[in-house]
C-alpha atoms as an extended CHARMM CRD file, in Angstrom:
* protein
*
       184  EXT
         1         1  MET       CA              0.0000000000        0.0000000000        0.0000000000  PROA      1               0.0000000000
         2         2  SER       CA              1.3740000000        3.3820000000       -0.9460000000  PROA      2               0.0000000000
         3         3  SER       CA              1.7770000000        6.1770000000        1.5540000000  PROA      3               0.0000000000
         4         4  THR       CA             -0.9130000000        8.1710000000       -0.3000000000  PROA      4               0.0000000000
         5         5  ALA       CA             -3.3900000000        5.3130000000        0.1100000000  PROA      5               0.0000000000
         6         6  GLU       CA             -2.5200000000        5.0250000000        3.7930000000  PROA      6               0.0000000000
         7         7  THR       CA             -3.0850000000        8.7420000000        4.3020000000  PROA      7               0.0000000000
         8         8  VAL       CA             -6.4720000000        8.6330000000        2.5860000000  PROA      8               0.0000000000
         9         9  GLU       CA             -7.4690000000        5.5290000000        4.5400000000  PROA      9               0.0000000000
        10        10  SER       CA             -6.4390000000        7.0520000000        7.8710000000  PROA      10              0.0000000000
        11        11  ARG       CA             -8.6410000000       10.1020000000        7.1270000000  PROA      11              0.0000000000
        12        12  ASN       CA            -11.6760000000        7.8730000000        6.6030000000  PROA      12              0.0000000000
        13        13  GLU       CA            -13.1180000000        7.7220000000       10.0490000000  PROA      13              0.0000000000
        14        14  ASN       CA            -15.7370000000        5.2180000000       11.0640000000  PROA      14              0.0000000000
        15        15  ILE       CA            -19.1130000000        6.9170000000       11.4940000000  PROA      15              0.0000000000
        16        16  ARG       CA            -20.7660000000        5.2800000000       14.5060000000  PROA      16              0.0000000000
        17        17  THR       CA            -24.5270000000        5.1080000000       14.1250000000  PROA      17              0.0000000000
        18        18  ILE       CA            -27.5530000000        4.1970000000       16.2330000000  PROA      18              0.0000000000
        19        19  VAL       CA            -30.5960000000        2.9940000000       14.2990000000  PROA      19              0.0000000000
        20        20  ALA       CA            -33.8540000000        3.6230000000       16.1810000000  PROA      20              0.0000000000
        21        21  CYS       CA            -36.8040000000        2.1540000000       14.3380000000  PROA      21              0.0000000000
        22        22  ARG       CA            -40.0030000000        0.5130000000       15.5300000000  PROA      22              0.0000000000
        23        23  TYR       CA            -40.2390000000       -2.0380000000       12.7250000000  PROA      23              0.0000000000
        24        24  PRO       CA            -37.6990000000       -4.8950000000       12.6900000000  PROA      24              0.0000000000
        25        25  LEU       CA            -37.5470000000       -5.2550000000        8.9060000000  PROA      25              0.0000000000
        26        26  LEU       CA            -36.8760000000       -1.5540000000        8.3670000000  PROA      26              0.0000000000
        27        27  ARG       CA            -34.4090000000       -1.3950000000       11.2830000000  PROA      27              0.0000000000
        28        28  GLU       CA            -32.4390000000       -4.4240000000       10.0650000000  PROA      28              0.0000000000
        29        29  GLY       CA            -32.5480000000       -3.2180000000        6.4510000000  PROA      29              0.0000000000
        30        30  ILE       CA            -31.1770000000        0.1970000000        7.3530000000  PROA      30              0.0000000000
        31        31  ALA       CA            -28.4440000000       -1.3820000000        9.4800000000  PROA      31              0.0000000000
        32        32  LYS       CA            -27.4740000000       -3.7710000000        6.6730000000  PROA      32              0.0000000000
        33        33  ILE       CA            -27.2650000000       -0.9560000000        4.1100000000  PROA      33              0.0000000000
        34        34  LEU       CA            -25.0820000000        1.1360000000        6.4150000000  PROA      34              0.0000000000
        35        35  GLU       CA            -22.8090000000       -1.7450000000        7.3950000000  PROA      35              0.0000000000
        36        36  GLU       CA            -22.1050000000       -2.5040000000        3.7150000000  PROA      36              0.0000000000
        37        37  ASP       CA            -20.4030000000        0.8750000000        3.4710000000  PROA      37              0.0000000000
        38        38  GLY       CA            -16.9370000000        0.5120000000        4.9490000000  PROA      38              0.0000000000
        39        39  SER       CA            -16.9450000000        3.8970000000        6.6670000000  PROA      39              0.0000000000
        40        40  LEU       CA            -20.1580000000        3.3470000000        8.6600000000  PROA      40              0.0000000000
        41        41  SER       CA            -20.7960000000        1.1100000000       11.6500000000  PROA      41              0.0000000000
        42        42  ILE       CA            -23.8340000000        0.3350000000       13.7820000000  PROA      42              0.0000000000
        43        43  VAL       CA            -23.2820000000        0.6990000000       17.5220000000  PROA      43              0.0000000000
        44        44  SER       CA            -26.8740000000       -0.0440000000       18.4990000000  PROA      44              0.0000000000
        45        45  LYS       CA            -30.2580000000       -0.9690000000       17.0020000000  PROA      45              0.0000000000
        46        46  VAL       CA            -33.2870000000       -0.1000000000       19.1200000000  PROA      46              0.0000000000
        47        47  SER       CA            -37.0560000000       -0.3900000000       18.7600000000  PROA      47              0.0000000000
        48        48  ASN       CA            -38.4440000000        1.8210000000       21.5300000000  PROA      48              0.0000000000
        49        49  LEU       CA            -37.7590000000        4.9720000000       23.4870000000  PROA      49              0.0000000000
        50        50  ILE       CA            -36.4710000000        3.2530000000       26.6340000000  PROA      50              0.0000000000
        51        51  ASP       CA            -33.8530000000        1.3100000000       24.6680000000  PROA      51              0.0000000000
        52        52  LEU       CA            -32.9700000000        4.4690000000       22.7450000000  PROA      52              0.0000000000
        53        53  ILE       CA            -32.3200000000        6.4540000000       25.9180000000  PROA      53              0.0000000000
        54        54  GLU       CA            -30.1640000000        3.6370000000       27.2660000000  PROA      54              0.0000000000
        55        55  ALA       CA            -28.2300000000        3.3380000000       23.9900000000  PROA      55              0.0000000000
        56        56  CYS       CA            -27.6350000000        7.1040000000       23.8710000000  PROA      56              0.0000000000
        57        57  GLU       CA            -26.2780000000        7.1080000000       27.4110000000  PROA      57              0.0000000000
        58        58  LYS       CA            -24.0670000000        4.0230000000       27.0360000000  PROA      58              0.0000000000
        59        59  SER       CA            -22.8520000000        4.2830000000       23.4390000000  PROA      59              0.0000000000
        60        60  ASP       CA            -20.3170000000        6.5390000000       21.8380000000  PROA      60              0.0000000000
        61        61  PHE       CA            -21.9470000000        7.4910000000       18.5230000000  PROA      61              0.0000000000
        62        62  ASP       CA            -21.9430000000       10.1640000000       15.8460000000  PROA      62              0.0000000000
        63        63  ILE       CA            -25.3340000000        9.8250000000       14.1510000000  PROA      63              0.0000000000
        64        64  LEU       CA            -28.7850000000        8.7860000000       15.3300000000  PROA      64              0.0000000000
        65        65  LEU       CA            -31.1290000000        7.6120000000       12.5880000000  PROA      65              0.0000000000
        66        66  LEU       CA            -34.4790000000        8.1390000000       14.2710000000  PROA      66              0.0000000000
        67        67  ASP       CA            -37.7540000000        6.8330000000       12.8680000000  PROA      67              0.0000000000
        68        68  LEU       CA            -40.6160000000        9.1630000000       13.7910000000  PROA      68              0.0000000000
        69        69  ASP       CA            -42.7920000000        6.0460000000       14.2380000000  PROA      69              0.0000000000
        70        70  LEU       CA            -40.6170000000        4.8910000000       17.1600000000  PROA      70              0.0000000000
        71        71  LYS       CA            -42.8230000000        3.6180000000       19.9550000000  PROA      71              0.0000000000
        72        72  GLY       CA            -43.0950000000        6.1260000000       22.7880000000  PROA      72              0.0000000000
        73        73  LEU       CA            -41.1250000000        8.7990000000       20.9260000000  PROA      73              0.0000000000
        74        74  ASN       CA            -41.0720000000       12.2710000000       22.3940000000  PROA      74              0.0000000000
        75        75  LEU       CA            -38.8470000000       14.2140000000       20.0310000000  PROA      75              0.0000000000
        76        76  ASN       CA            -38.1880000000       16.9790000000       22.5630000000  PROA      76              0.0000000000
        77        77  LYS       CA            -36.9850000000       14.4340000000       25.1360000000  PROA      77              0.0000000000
        78        78  VAL       CA            -34.6410000000       12.8220000000       22.6150000000  PROA      78              0.0000000000
        79        79  LEU       CA            -33.2710000000       16.2040000000       21.5610000000  PROA      79              0.0000000000
        80        80  GLY       CA            -32.6350000000       16.9470000000       25.2380000000  PROA      80              0.0000000000
        81        81  LEU       CA            -30.4090000000       13.8750000000       25.4340000000  PROA      81              0.0000000000
        82        82  PHE       CA            -28.3020000000       15.2620000000       22.6400000000  PROA      82              0.0000000000
        83        83  LYS       CA            -27.3400000000       18.3350000000       24.5880000000  PROA      83              0.0000000000
        84        84  LYS       CA            -24.9930000000       16.0050000000       26.4830000000  PROA      84              0.0000000000
        85        85  LYS       CA            -23.4970000000       14.6530000000       23.2350000000  PROA      85              0.0000000000
        86        86  LYS       CA            -23.0500000000       17.8600000000       21.3000000000  PROA      86              0.0000000000
        87        87  SER       CA            -21.0470000000       16.2010000000       18.5470000000  PROA      87              0.0000000000
        88        88  ALA       CA            -23.7940000000       13.6500000000       17.7830000000  PROA      88              0.0000000000
        89        89  LYS       CA            -26.3860000000       14.5330000000       15.1630000000  PROA      89              0.0000000000
        90        90  ILE       CA            -29.9250000000       13.3520000000       14.3930000000  PROA      90              0.0000000000
        91        91  ILE       CA            -31.4210000000       12.3490000000       11.0590000000  PROA      91              0.0000000000
        92        92  LEU       CA            -35.1770000000       11.8200000000       11.1420000000  PROA      92              0.0000000000
        93        93  ILE       CA            -36.7220000000        9.0470000000        9.0580000000  PROA      93              0.0000000000
        94        94  VAL       CA            -40.2830000000        9.8320000000        8.0530000000  PROA      94              0.0000000000
        95        95  ASP       CA            -43.1910000000        8.5460000000        5.9910000000  PROA      95              0.0000000000
        96        96  SER       CA            -44.1100000000       10.3060000000        2.7800000000  PROA      96              0.0000000000
        97        97  ASP       CA            -47.0260000000       11.9820000000        4.5500000000  PROA      97              0.0000000000
        98        98  HSD       CA            -44.6530000000       14.1040000000        6.6460000000  PROA      98              0.0000000000
        99        99  SER       CA            -45.6510000000       17.3790000000        8.1860000000  PROA      99              0.0000000000
       100       100  GLU       CA            -43.8330000000       20.5360000000        7.1380000000  PROA      100             0.0000000000
       101       101  ASN       CA            -44.4010000000       21.7310000000       10.6920000000  PROA      101             0.0000000000
       102       102  VAL       CA            -42.4350000000       18.7550000000       12.0580000000  PROA      102             0.0000000000
       103       103  LEU       CA            -39.6270000000       19.4550000000        9.5850000000  PROA      103             0.0000000000
       104       104  VAL       CA            -39.2370000000       23.1230000000       10.4450000000  PROA      104             0.0000000000
       105       105  ASN       CA            -39.5650000000       22.6310000000       14.1990000000  PROA      105             0.0000000000
       106       106  SER       CA            -37.1840000000       19.6680000000       14.2790000000  PROA      106             0.0000000000
       107       107  ILE       CA            -34.5210000000       21.5270000000       12.2960000000  PROA      107             0.0000000000
       108       108  ARG       CA            -34.8700000000       24.4830000000       14.6560000000  PROA      108             0.0000000000
       109       109  SER       CA            -34.4390000000       22.0520000000       17.5580000000  PROA      109             0.0000000000
       110       110  GLY       CA            -31.2010000000       20.6330000000       16.2170000000  PROA      110             0.0000000000
       111       111  VAL       CA            -32.1430000000       17.8170000000       13.8280000000  PROA      111             0.0000000000
       112       112  ARG       CA            -29.6330000000       17.8910000000       10.9740000000  PROA      112             0.0000000000
       113       113  GLY       CA            -31.2910000000       15.5860000000        8.4480000000  PROA      113             0.0000000000
       114       114  TYR       CA            -34.6850000000       14.5240000000        7.1990000000  PROA      114             0.0000000000
       115       115  LEU       CA            -35.0150000000       11.3830000000        5.0600000000  PROA      115             0.0000000000
       116       116  GLN       CA            -38.1620000000        9.7770000000        3.6700000000  PROA      116             0.0000000000
       117       117  LYS       CA            -38.6720000000        6.0260000000        4.0250000000  PROA      117             0.0000000000
       118       118  ASP       CA            -39.0450000000        5.6840000000        0.2640000000  PROA      118             0.0000000000
       119       119  ALA       CA            -35.5740000000        7.1660000000       -0.3800000000  PROA      119             0.0000000000
       120       120  GLU       CA            -32.9390000000        5.2650000000       -2.3250000000  PROA      120             0.0000000000
       121       121  SER       CA            -30.3690000000        3.3860000000       -0.2520000000  PROA      121             0.0000000000
       122       122  SER       CA            -27.6330000000        5.5870000000       -1.7290000000  PROA      122             0.0000000000
       123       123  HSD       CA            -29.4350000000        8.6210000000       -0.2550000000  PROA      123             0.0000000000
       124       124  LEU       CA            -29.4030000000        6.9610000000        3.1610000000  PROA      124             0.0000000000
       125       125  ILE       CA            -25.6360000000        6.5240000000        3.0690000000  PROA      125             0.0000000000
       126       126  LYS       CA            -25.0780000000        9.9740000000        1.6000000000  PROA      126             0.0000000000
       127       127  SER       CA            -27.3320000000       11.6260000000        4.2090000000  PROA      127             0.0000000000
       128       128  VAL       CA            -25.3680000000       10.0660000000        7.0650000000  PROA      128             0.0000000000
       129       129  LYS       CA            -22.0450000000       11.2170000000        5.5910000000  PROA      129             0.0000000000
       130       130  VAL       CA            -23.3110000000       14.7150000000        4.7780000000  PROA      130             0.0000000000
       131       131  VAL       CA            -24.7820000000       15.2400000000        8.2540000000  PROA      131             0.0000000000
       132       132  HSD       CA            -21.6580000000       13.8080000000        9.8690000000  PROA      132             0.0000000000
       133       133  ASN       CA            -19.6370000000       16.4180000000        7.9420000000  PROA      133             0.0000000000
       134       134  GLY       CA            -21.6950000000       19.1940000000        9.5150000000  PROA      134             0.0000000000
       135       135  GLU       CA            -24.1460000000       19.8810000000        6.7140000000  PROA      135             0.0000000000
       136       136  LEU       CA            -27.9300000000       19.7490000000        6.5850000000  PROA      136             0.0000000000
       137       137  TRP       CA            -29.6420000000       16.9370000000        4.6240000000  PROA      137             0.0000000000
       138       138  VAL       CA            -33.1740000000       17.5190000000        3.4180000000  PROA      138             0.0000000000
       139       139  GLU       CA            -34.3980000000       16.0010000000        0.1720000000  PROA      139             0.0000000000
       140       140  ARG       CA            -35.3350000000       18.5840000000       -2.4240000000  PROA      140             0.0000000000
       141       141  LYS       CA            -38.9140000000       17.3470000000       -2.8080000000  PROA      141             0.0000000000
       142       142  ILE       CA            -39.4850000000       17.8940000000        0.9140000000  PROA      142             0.0000000000
       143       143  MET       CA            -37.8750000000       21.3320000000        0.9250000000  PROA      143             0.0000000000
       144       144  GLY       CA            -40.0090000000       22.2960000000       -2.0710000000  PROA      144             0.0000000000
       145       145  LYS       CA            -43.1560000000       21.5800000000       -0.0990000000  PROA      145             0.0000000000
       146       146  VAL       CA            -41.8770000000       23.5470000000        2.8660000000  PROA      146             0.0000000000
       147       147  LEU       CA            -40.9580000000       26.5250000000        0.7040000000  PROA      147             0.0000000000
       148       148  ASP       CA            -44.3350000000       26.3850000000       -1.0180000000  PROA      148             0.0000000000
       149       149  GLY       CA            -45.9620000000       26.4610000000        2.4030000000  PROA      149             0.0000000000
       150       150  VAL       CA            -43.7910000000       29.3750000000        3.5160000000  PROA      150             0.0000000000
       151       151  SER       CA            -44.2670000000       31.3340000000        0.2920000000  PROA      151             0.0000000000
       152       152  TYR       CA            -47.9620000000       30.5930000000       -0.2340000000  PROA      152             0.0000000000
       153       153  PRO       CA            -49.4970000000       29.6290000000        3.1040000000  PROA      153             0.0000000000
       154       154  SER       CA            -53.1640000000       28.8040000000        3.1400000000  PROA      154             0.0000000000
       155       155  THR       CA            -55.3060000000       31.1310000000        5.2140000000  PROA      155             0.0000000000
       156       156  SER       CA            -56.2540000000       28.4480000000        7.7250000000  PROA      156             0.0000000000
       157       157  GLU       CA            -52.6990000000       27.2220000000        8.2220000000  PROA      157             0.0000000000
       158       158  LYS       CA            -51.2630000000       30.7210000000        8.4080000000  PROA      158             0.0000000000
       159       159  SER       CA            -53.6570000000       31.6270000000       11.1850000000  PROA      159             0.0000000000
       160       160  LYS       CA            -52.2810000000       28.7800000000       13.2570000000  PROA      160             0.0000000000
       161       161  GLY       CA            -48.7960000000       30.3020000000       12.9810000000  PROA      161             0.0000000000
       162       162  ASP       CA            -47.2310000000       26.8440000000       12.8220000000  PROA      162             0.0000000000
       163       163  ILE       CA            -44.4050000000       27.0230000000       10.3010000000  PROA      163             0.0000000000
       164       164  TYR       CA            -44.7430000000       30.4270000000        8.7560000000  PROA      164             0.0000000000
       165       165  ASP       CA            -42.7620000000       32.4030000000       11.2660000000  PROA      165             0.0000000000
       166       166  LEU       CA            -39.4140000000       31.8300000000        9.5770000000  PROA      166             0.0000000000
       167       167  THR       CA            -37.0210000000       34.7500000000        9.7060000000  PROA      167             0.0000000000
       168       168  GLU       CA            -35.7140000000       36.2940000000        6.4950000000  PROA      168             0.0000000000
       169       169  THR       CA            -32.3340000000       34.6450000000        7.1670000000  PROA      169             0.0000000000
       170       170  GLU       CA            -33.9420000000       31.2030000000        7.5890000000  PROA      170             0.0000000000
       171       171  ILE       CA            -35.8930000000       31.6250000000        4.3540000000  PROA      171             0.0000000000
       172       172  THR       CA            -32.7020000000       32.6520000000        2.5380000000  PROA      172             0.0000000000
       173       173  ILE       CA            -30.8820000000       29.5880000000        3.8770000000  PROA      173             0.0000000000
       174       174  VAL       CA            -33.6800000000       27.2590000000        2.7690000000  PROA      174             0.0000000000
       175       175  GLU       CA            -33.6670000000       28.8280000000       -0.7090000000  PROA      175             0.0000000000
       176       176  LEU       CA            -29.8740000000       28.4190000000       -0.9890000000  PROA      176             0.0000000000
       177       177  VAL       CA            -30.1140000000       24.7480000000        0.0140000000  PROA      177             0.0000000000
       178       178  LEU       CA            -32.7520000000       24.2100000000       -2.6770000000  PROA      178             0.0000000000
       179       179  GLU       CA            -30.3980000000       25.7640000000       -5.2230000000  PROA      179             0.0000000000
       180       180  GLY       CA            -27.8920000000       23.0420000000       -4.3500000000  PROA      180             0.0000000000
       181       181  ASN       CA            -25.5630000000       25.0460000000       -2.1320000000  PROA      181             0.0000000000
       182       182  THR       CA            -24.0550000000       23.4230000000        0.9150000000  PROA      182             0.0000000000
       183       183  ASN       CA            -24.2280000000       25.1080000000        4.2750000000  PROA      183             0.0000000000
       184       184  LYS       CA            -20.4590000000       25.5780000000        4.2830000000  PROA      184             0.0000000000
């Protein structure tokens, strides 16, 4: 092995991941996809909130892949756990019938990625790597819906004040992400 190859290999760090998903088939499938990539490893696979809290406290990890269907999930409680592990980041896994409100509020609360369950396996791997590198991962089709909601809110939804209180800076950032810019 050449010294250049050794240098490149030593830079490739192992991204330690917890997979928290209610459904065994989805949980095992996600873990298998991630393990096939040489730079990712699974430190824990959990199916409920109690196991997740225990895994977060006992494991040294970089990324939490968190299914919003996780039994007993209280997103605010989970985000509170992450204040202790500031270097760890969360990627939410959601159904296609996601709520733009959940997206905006979770990103404001510190979630760094948002991935639909019908995404390609290559997007799963890429999202973990992108979020691990400090960037935000939100699929364009999801961001398009959020921007449509911000730009053209319906009267009934706007009166609720759910997601339409983005600052000008936040709107600019969302637009730049949609244009393909990274947050670096």
